[in-house]
Each structure stands twice: as structure tokens, then as C-alpha cells.
Legacy VTK file of the C-alpha trace (Angstrom):
# vtk DataFile Version 3.0
C-alpha trace
ASCII
DATASET POLYDATA
POINTS 426 float
-29.037 34.365 30.063
-25.652 32.646 30.293
-25.468 29.081 31.589
-22.489 27.617 33.480
-20.905 24.168 33.287
-17.991 22.998 35.436
-15.317 20.397 34.625
-11.809 19.432 35.678
-10.316 20.255 32.257
-11.603 22.199 29.258
-9.977 21.378 25.925
-10.528 23.774 23.026
-10.066 22.049 19.671
-10.666 18.389 18.809
-7.669 17.914 16.529
-4.848 15.458 17.304
-3.461 17.567 20.170
-6.761 18.282 21.903
-8.190 14.802 21.478
-4.970 13.236 22.736
-5.025 15.326 25.914
-8.751 14.739 26.392
-8.339 10.980 26.032
-5.497 10.635 28.522
-7.200 12.864 31.104
-10.642 11.242 30.731
-9.180 7.748 30.866
-7.874 8.501 34.352
-11.211 9.760 35.590
-10.980 13.518 35.074
-14.121 15.330 33.933
-13.120 16.693 30.526
-15.096 18.951 28.188
-13.780 18.766 24.612
-15.022 21.668 22.495
-14.896 21.670 18.690
-16.207 24.571 16.622
-17.008 22.464 13.543
-18.665 19.163 12.814
-16.328 16.194 13.015
-14.681 15.224 9.757
-13.924 18.705 8.421
-10.989 18.735 5.999
-7.677 20.241 7.144
-4.817 21.660 5.083
-2.332 18.910 5.812
-0.078 16.432 4.060
-1.864 13.616 5.945
1.486 11.864 6.386
2.244 10.031 9.615
5.927 9.411 10.284
7.005 6.609 12.635
7.027 9.200 15.438
3.312 9.822 14.879
2.635 6.092 14.575
4.352 5.558 17.928
2.007 8.064 19.566
-1.032 6.388 17.991
0.143 3.010 19.265
0.560 4.489 22.753
-2.966 5.885 22.547
-4.245 2.418 21.660
-5.875 3.447 18.376
-6.583 0.552 15.983
-4.641 1.422 12.813
-4.691 -2.044 11.248
-6.668 -0.874 8.196
-4.797 2.406 7.658
-2.529 3.010 4.683
1.112 2.124 5.474
4.303 3.184 3.712
7.872 1.878 3.656
9.808 5.095 3.869
10.780 8.252 2.028
11.749 8.530 -1.630
13.740 11.710 -2.267
13.977 13.060 -5.817
16.212 15.923 -6.917
19.043 16.988 -9.261
18.580 13.851 -11.345
18.932 11.547 -8.320
16.355 9.280 -6.712
17.097 7.878 -3.260
14.817 5.540 -1.303
15.245 5.710 2.463
13.298 3.009 4.342
11.980 3.805 7.792
14.471 2.044 10.095
13.173 -0.483 12.602
14.260 0.892 15.967
13.689 0.129 19.623
11.692 3.335 20.093
10.004 3.579 16.683
8.211 1.186 14.311
9.713 0.599 10.877
6.777 2.013 8.957
4.838 5.201 8.459
1.205 5.783 7.541
-1.134 8.200 5.838
-4.633 9.062 6.982
-6.795 11.868 5.613
-7.459 14.425 8.325
-11.210 14.116 7.716
-10.864 10.588 9.102
-7.963 10.985 11.537
-9.445 13.859 13.536
-12.834 12.160 13.753
-11.213 8.897 14.874
-9.325 10.655 17.650
-12.223 12.812 18.888
-14.576 9.839 19.108
-11.860 7.831 20.837
-11.568 10.536 23.501
-15.346 10.561 23.829
-15.384 6.796 24.351
-12.868 7.280 27.177
-15.302 9.617 28.925
-14.618 13.096 27.526
-17.719 15.222 26.952
-17.382 16.050 23.249
-19.348 19.108 22.093
-19.294 20.095 18.419
-20.524 23.321 16.858
-19.168 25.366 19.785
-17.100 28.468 19.018
-14.907 29.752 21.829
-15.076 33.545 21.897
-12.922 34.507 24.889
-11.141 33.205 27.970
-12.565 33.666 31.442
-9.901 34.983 33.802
-9.654 35.645 37.511
-8.645 38.972 39.027
-5.105 37.612 39.259
-5.050 36.786 35.548
-5.480 33.025 35.811
-7.527 31.396 33.044
-10.512 29.690 34.663
-12.751 28.896 31.692
-14.057 29.993 28.316
-16.973 31.920 26.864
-18.650 30.265 23.884
-21.436 30.625 21.352
-23.041 28.237 18.844
-21.183 27.976 15.538
-23.514 29.514 12.947
-22.613 27.207 10.051
-23.111 23.989 12.027
-26.632 22.583 11.633
-26.988 21.147 15.142
-24.516 22.759 17.561
-24.186 21.246 21.025
-25.303 24.525 22.608
-28.152 26.813 21.620
-27.049 30.040 23.305
-23.908 31.786 24.632
-22.499 29.552 27.340
-19.640 29.743 29.814
-17.582 26.698 30.750
-15.306 26.803 33.792
-12.453 24.576 34.939
-9.166 24.924 36.843
-7.277 23.827 33.715
-7.894 25.114 30.167
-6.134 23.792 27.066
-5.785 25.790 23.849
-5.482 23.211 21.076
-7.307 25.403 18.600
-4.665 25.483 15.887
-2.630 28.225 14.250
-4.891 31.080 15.376
-4.352 30.232 19.081
-7.180 32.599 19.987
-7.087 31.932 23.733
-3.322 32.347 23.878
-3.536 35.559 21.882
-6.319 36.883 24.086
-4.159 36.554 27.217
-1.159 38.202 25.569
0.930 35.261 24.394
1.988 36.670 21.039
3.885 34.658 18.453
7.615 35.188 18.089
8.156 36.691 14.631
11.798 35.549 14.669
10.778 31.884 14.513
10.314 30.093 11.167
6.968 30.101 9.404
6.011 27.700 6.643
3.305 27.782 4.000
1.735 24.679 2.478
-0.800 24.083 -0.296
-2.321 20.721 -1.071
-4.958 18.948 -3.132
-6.160 15.382 -3.629
-5.977 13.566 -6.948
-7.069 10.217 -8.309
-3.822 8.731 -9.579
-1.970 5.469 -10.308
0.520 6.742 -7.690
-2.054 5.716 -5.082
-0.510 2.227 -5.267
2.956 3.514 -4.344
4.314 2.246 -1.017
6.708 5.202 -0.572
6.223 8.796 0.534
7.849 10.836 -2.217
9.486 14.209 -1.705
10.360 16.342 -4.739
13.214 18.669 -3.789
13.035 20.571 -7.070
9.944 22.165 -8.552
10.234 23.199 -12.202
7.854 25.367 -14.224
8.758 23.344 -17.320
10.885 20.344 -18.328
13.651 19.515 -15.825
16.740 21.746 -16.205
15.019 23.708 -18.996
12.512 25.727 -17.029
12.800 27.930 -13.973
13.436 26.369 -10.583
10.554 27.349 -8.321
10.871 27.976 -4.572
9.890 25.199 -2.210
9.573 21.419 -2.309
6.772 19.045 -3.223
5.297 15.828 -1.901
3.185 13.018 -3.292
1.889 10.017 -1.363
-1.046 7.702 -1.133
-3.816 8.196 1.406
-5.749 5.127 0.255
-8.913 4.594 -1.796
-7.144 5.498 -5.030
-6.220 8.997 -3.840
-2.902 10.773 -3.404
-2.198 13.869 -1.359
-0.130 16.238 -3.493
1.271 19.433 -2.099
4.118 21.864 -1.908
5.647 23.722 0.949
7.991 26.606 1.481
9.558 27.999 4.607
11.002 31.288 5.818
13.352 31.772 8.763
11.010 34.439 10.178
7.249 34.903 10.363
7.424 37.280 7.408
7.145 34.696 4.645
7.943 35.693 1.090
5.080 37.149 -0.915
4.753 34.258 -3.331
1.633 33.022 -5.122
1.923 29.407 -3.922
-1.300 28.343 -5.592
0.025 29.558 -8.936
3.310 27.717 -8.348
1.368 24.565 -7.503
-0.723 24.788 -10.667
2.393 25.333 -12.775
4.206 22.413 -11.164
1.254 20.040 -11.597
0.934 20.996 -15.277
4.505 19.804 -15.857
4.375 16.499 -13.972
4.649 13.290 -16.053
1.435 12.431 -17.873
1.420 8.910 -16.426
0.969 10.355 -12.936
-2.518 11.420 -13.945
-2.413 14.736 -12.093
-4.693 17.168 -13.907
-7.868 19.195 -13.307
-10.045 16.231 -14.315
-8.552 13.958 -11.630
-8.404 16.558 -8.868
-10.775 15.805 -5.986
-11.853 18.841 -3.990
-10.284 22.277 -3.849
-6.673 23.374 -3.651
-6.189 24.781 -0.148
-3.371 26.510 1.721
-2.353 27.168 5.316
0.393 28.698 7.455
2.647 26.405 9.488
3.883 27.881 12.808
7.230 26.323 13.672
9.893 25.872 16.343
7.900 26.866 19.433
6.894 30.245 18.013
4.390 30.872 20.823
5.311 30.516 24.496
5.014 29.893 27.408
3.368 26.559 26.760
1.920 26.627 30.264
1.187 29.518 32.623
-1.727 30.676 34.757
-3.958 27.682 34.126
-3.636 27.741 30.306
-1.827 25.078 28.266
-0.824 25.486 24.609
-0.752 22.305 22.529
0.184 21.478 18.939
-0.060 24.283 16.392
-1.281 26.714 19.073
2.181 26.413 20.620
4.054 26.506 17.295
5.121 22.871 17.485
5.494 22.135 13.768
8.943 20.866 12.878
11.089 23.326 10.896
12.869 20.336 9.357
9.944 18.723 7.554
6.721 20.594 8.308
5.370 17.708 10.393
2.944 18.602 13.139
0.774 15.571 13.898
3.397 13.643 15.883
4.195 16.718 17.954
0.498 17.452 18.501
-0.187 13.940 19.778
2.877 14.047 21.995
1.962 17.446 23.436
-1.447 16.070 24.405
0.168 13.137 26.184
2.715 15.293 28.021
0.115 17.859 29.058
-2.124 15.114 30.448
0.788 13.654 32.406
1.445 17.025 34.040
-2.255 17.577 34.804
-2.628 14.120 36.334
0.473 14.635 38.476
-0.871 17.994 39.630
-4.161 16.392 40.686
-2.277 14.279 43.234
-0.465 17.230 44.870
-1.711 18.477 48.247
-0.837 22.172 47.883
-1.307 24.874 45.286
2.463 25.321 45.100
2.900 21.624 44.454
0.223 21.622 41.760
1.841 24.500 39.906
5.242 22.825 40.061
3.726 19.692 38.547
2.058 21.682 35.762
5.366 23.375 34.927
6.744 19.935 34.075
4.893 20.190 30.744
6.926 23.009 29.107
10.080 21.501 30.600
9.299 18.146 28.966
8.666 19.815 25.604
11.996 21.637 25.728
13.856 18.510 26.803
12.494 16.547 23.860
12.393 19.165 21.105
14.079 22.368 22.296
17.597 21.803 20.978
16.290 19.955 17.930
14.125 22.924 16.955
17.045 25.306 17.386
18.990 23.178 14.886
15.918 23.375 12.666
16.048 27.152 12.697
19.641 27.010 11.429
18.569 24.495 8.788
15.771 26.777 7.574
18.075 29.805 7.375
20.196 27.831 4.910
17.653 26.079 2.697
15.471 29.148 2.215
18.117 30.227 -0.293
17.379 28.322 -3.543
21.045 28.176 -4.579
22.011 26.516 -1.283
19.153 24.029 -1.564
20.163 23.168 -5.112
23.804 22.554 -4.165
22.771 20.358 -1.235
20.458 18.368 -3.468
22.989 17.902 -6.260
25.956 16.863 -4.119
24.255 15.424 -1.039
21.741 12.944 -2.457
24.345 10.552 -3.967
26.082 10.115 -0.594
24.338 7.302 1.249
25.907 7.867 4.680
25.113 11.563 4.566
21.534 10.862 3.479
21.074 8.411 6.354
22.065 11.203 8.738
19.804 13.721 6.983
16.899 11.257 6.915
17.033 10.694 10.675
17.472 14.390 11.374
14.699 15.613 9.099
12.167 12.930 10.038
12.812 13.144 13.806
13.547 9.406 13.837
16.515 9.528 16.187
16.428 8.268 19.792
17.077 10.802 22.544
19.351 8.237 24.226
21.373 5.306 22.882
21.341 4.373 19.205
24.159 4.259 16.668
26.890 6.731 15.751
24.519 8.801 13.622
22.075 9.077 16.512
24.869 10.094 18.896
25.934 12.865 16.527
22.422 14.316 16.393
22.138 14.044 20.176
25.396 15.963 20.610
24.367 18.653 18.134
20.985 19.157 19.818
22.668 19.538 23.218
25.270 21.997 21.947
22.703 24.653 21.001
20.359 26.590 23.300
16.826 25.252 23.656
14.177 26.843 21.438
LINES 1 427
426 0 1 2 3 4 5 6 7 8 9 10 11 12 13 14 15 16 17 18 19 20 21 22 23 24 25 26 27 28 29 30 31 32 33 34 35 36 37 38 39 40 41 42 43 44 45 46 47 48 49 50 51 52 53 54 55 56 57 58 59 60 61 62 63 64 65 66 67 68 69 70 71 72 73 74 75 76 77 78 79 80 81 82 83 84 85 86 87 88 89 90 91 92 93 94 95 96 97 98 99 100 101 102 103 104 105 106 107 108 109 110 111 112 113 114 115 116 117 118 119 120 121 122 123 124 125 126 127 128 129 130 131 132 133 134 135 136 137 138 139 140 141 142 143 144 145 146 147 148 149 150 151 152 153 154 155 156 157 158 159 160 161 162 163 164 165 166 167 168 169 170 171 172 173 174 175 176 177 178 179 180 181 182 183 184 185 186 187 188 189 190 191 192 193 194 195 196 197 198 199 200 201 202 203 204 205 206 207 208 209 210 211 212 213 214 215 216 217 218 219 220 221 222 223 224 225 226 227 228 229 230 231 232 233 234 235 236 237 238 239 240 241 242 243 244 245 246 247 248 249 250 251 252 253 254 255 256 257 258 259 260 261 262 263 264 265 266 267 268 269 270 271 272 273 274 275 276 277 278 279 280 281 282 283 284 285 286 287 288 289 290 291 292 293 294 295 296 297 298 299 300 301 302 303 304 305 306 307 308 309 310 311 312 313 314 315 316 317 318 319 320 321 322 323 324 325 326 327 328 329 330 331 332 333 334 335 336 337 338 339 340 341 342 343 344 345 346 347 348 349 350 351 352 353 354 355 356 357 358 359 360 361 362 363 364 365 366 367 368 369 370 371 372 373 374 375 376 377 378 379 380 381 382 383 384 385 386 387 388 389 390 391 392 393 394 395 396 397 398 399 400 401 402 403 404 405 406 407 408 409 410 411 412 413 414 415 416 417 418 419 420 421 422 423 424 425
């Protein structure tokens, strides 16, 4: 027998995007069901880095981050150059970044949404959307997650609501089920990461290695991709590498083998070796540049990775996920106050419009960027001749880290604003 539960909003996925949306909606009195297929605190394949853009969203949420690991900025290493780029103090962004392991971050956010009134249910696997005869998504079918010891439901259960949010990550199962296929012409990244105990855990900078060698620098083979190393607190560093392709058909490269080779040739004093590795080496795909649209139609919202919101410039997705949750909630709350169905739909359409206004042109620039740097020889030339030029690196830093204001700012900010307006929206 199938049971039925009604709510104002159903959110599928208790990651940063889903929990953000659930919090904002529940805070304003909406009845929100937040469904998560796993137990809270499950590890995610992520760099765990929080740029000032992500920190801004956390501040807006009201999350207490006073004990979280902070960092000063980005250290870029390549072609024999090392450049430290502090996070600039700006009117719209704080002058610091953070790092927080996803096992902690996701749990923090889900419980925060629950405290605001969202009905959090873990161990619930969403199997299919419920749709009306007209094709509108009106709920979800679920079942208990087999590997979870105490799922919130004990039998197949349907949940219905006038608004459904797919924040279920890369797979975007609800979106796929209603025919919203990914755009294979948008960039796709691949990342692998592991945790290590290391003296680098005391470093106050997020370090990006723009060259990966399979032996001593300039004597081995230059490997595809870039690496990162930064502290996540408690004596641990998150170490990973990423690569990106201008289309969804990423190169057939053994990234785990590349990672192992790179780690074996890092300086001994870093302490990165099999004996200091904590947990497994894991990999994941990174959907970029709005690769799945529309972000709202027929009662279904796409948030975060489900809507391909990872930045093609730097692989960041947490800031965009948090922002998408906030913007979706704003549209839903505005729709609640409309008196007609036409008015409600117009209010809901404000969500994809807001996403495009903030990130559309920027992501189109990112697609051009990816088409260039996916060629190792281009990346090497940019690294060798670009890193020593401070003014150029200031521009690149703001562009790549999404730390430029959409209005106002200095000459560098105005240039990025002009460039993002000159290209069509993603």
C-alpha cells in the first residue's frame, strides 16, 4: 500500500543547494519536505574549498562559521613561478575564504534547514516524479534506501507538492525522467581527491598547482590537468587534481593513475604518501556552464549540480549551489503571494532569469576559457608568461574565482562586466 504526504515544497537532495532552498522556504512558513537518500555526513568528491562567494552565501544564511578553517587567498604555482593572490576585501565579498569537509558542511546545512522547520527525512531514495496529465511535476515516488540502517520511511511512499526541487546532484534523476537532457556541448570536468595528514595543514593559503609532472620538474612529462592542496583543519589537507573538456565527452584518461604518479613526485617534506593518506581516493564528474536546462518549468526546479551550475573557470560549485537555493526560494515565496495561476508562473520564471543575469554571460566566457586551456601547450604558455605579470594575474584571479561585482568596482571589474555582457548568455 502506498501512503501519501502533502507539503508546499518537496526538495530532493540535502546538499548545499537543497538545504539552502529548504531553509529559506521553511523560515518563511512554507511546509517543506527535505529528502536525502543517505545518512547525513556522507563524504562527497569535492575540494571542500569555499571561496569568498560561498562565504557570502553562508553569511546570508546565518550559519555560524566562527570555528571553520579560514584562508587568506590563492597561491598559484607554475613554470617556476609562485604568486600569492590574497582575497580582496570588497563591498560585496569578505576578504577571506574557508574550507570545510563536505561530511561536516552538508550535515551543518541540512540540520540548519531542519531547525528552521523543514521536515528532513534521510534514507529516502526518490525513484520517479509524479506528473499530472498536462505534464506538470506534482510530487515524487520514493522507497527506503537499502544501505541506510534506519530510513525515515519503511515502505514505498509518495510525496506530493505544487513545487518540486531537484537538488540531487550530477545524476539529476528527476530532470532526466521528465526529459531535460544534458547539453553535450557544454564543458564537463573530472576531479579526483584524497585526504592526507600533512604539515601543509598549517598553511593559510589555498594552493593551485598549474603543472603536474610525472617526475622532477622540467625533466618528466607534463600531465594533463591542474592540482590543488589546502587545509581543511584537524591536521588534514584536501589534495586533488582536475581536468576539463569543452564538451561532455571528456578525454579517456586514467585520472587516478595520474594522481598517484603526481603524489609520488611531490616534495618529501609535504608528507603525501600512502601511509599518510586518510580514506580512499575518489573521483567524480563536474557538470558545468548550465549544461542542463530549463532550470524551472512545469513545477520542477533544478538547483546546483542538477542544473550544471559548476563554474568552468575553477570547478567551484558550492557557492553556486547555495545561491541557486536562495534564488529558487525567492521565486517560490513571490509566487505564493500571487492571486492567479498566471501570476504564480510568472513569479517562478524569475528564477532561471536571475540565474542567467548573474552567471549566464560569465559562463559563456568560461566556455571560451575551457576551449583554450584544454590544450596543454596553451596552458603552459599562459602559465610561463602570465604568472609574472601582477596586473594580469589580478584580472585572472577575479575572473577565475568569481570575485568581481556585477555592478561598480574598479577598472578590472568593469572590464569583466563588459566582457560578460558582450557574449550571449549560457
